[in-house]
N, C-alpha and C positions, 0 to 999 in steps of 0.2 A: 509908227515909230520905227525909226531906222537906227541900228546899233552898228557902230564902227570900230574896228580895231585900232591899234596905234598907227598903222599905215593907211588908214581910211578905207579899208576893205570892209563891205558889209558882212555882218555876222547874222546867222540865224540859228534856231533851235537845232541841236543835233551836230553842230559844226565841231571840228577838233581845232584847238588853239595851242599855241606855244608860248610859254612864259619867256619875256625877253629881259627880265632883271631878277636877280636872286633877291629873296626877301624872307624875313622871319615872320611867322604867323602868330598874331596875338592870341594868347589863351592856349596855346599849344606848344609843346616842346619840338617843334618842327621848323626846319628851314627849306624852303623851296629854291631849287637852284635854276639858274638860267637855262633854258632849253627843255624844261619839263613839259611834256605833253598832256594835255587835258582832253579827254574825248567826251563827245555827247554833252556839250554845254547846254544850260538852259537860261534863257533870256529873262530878265526881271522887269518890273514895271519902269524902272529907271534905266535910261540908255547908257549909263556909265558903268553899270555893274552886271556881271553874269555869275550864275551858279555853276560851281564845278565840284568834282569829286576826285579825291586822291586818296588811296589806300583805305577806302570806306569812310573817309572823313569829308563831310560836305563843307565847302568854303565858298566865300563871295569874293570875287577878284575884280578889281577895276580894269576896264578895257584898255586903259592907257599903258598897262604892262603886258598886253597880250597881242599876238599876231595870228593871223588865220594859218593853219597848217595846210600844206599842199596835199 
């Protein structure tokens, strides 16, 4: 299974990604801003989602809103 970011770049476990669109998180009083860096992502069974963590909170993000960090 190959997981790709919004630009078509392949992602793997442990990569760092950047959020490309600001969004509100359902069920939490938190808004993630564009440009937020997520470190050490974990791939899920579905290629459209990845597990991330921010401030100790685990969240699942869609790969269409992420790009691989350099």
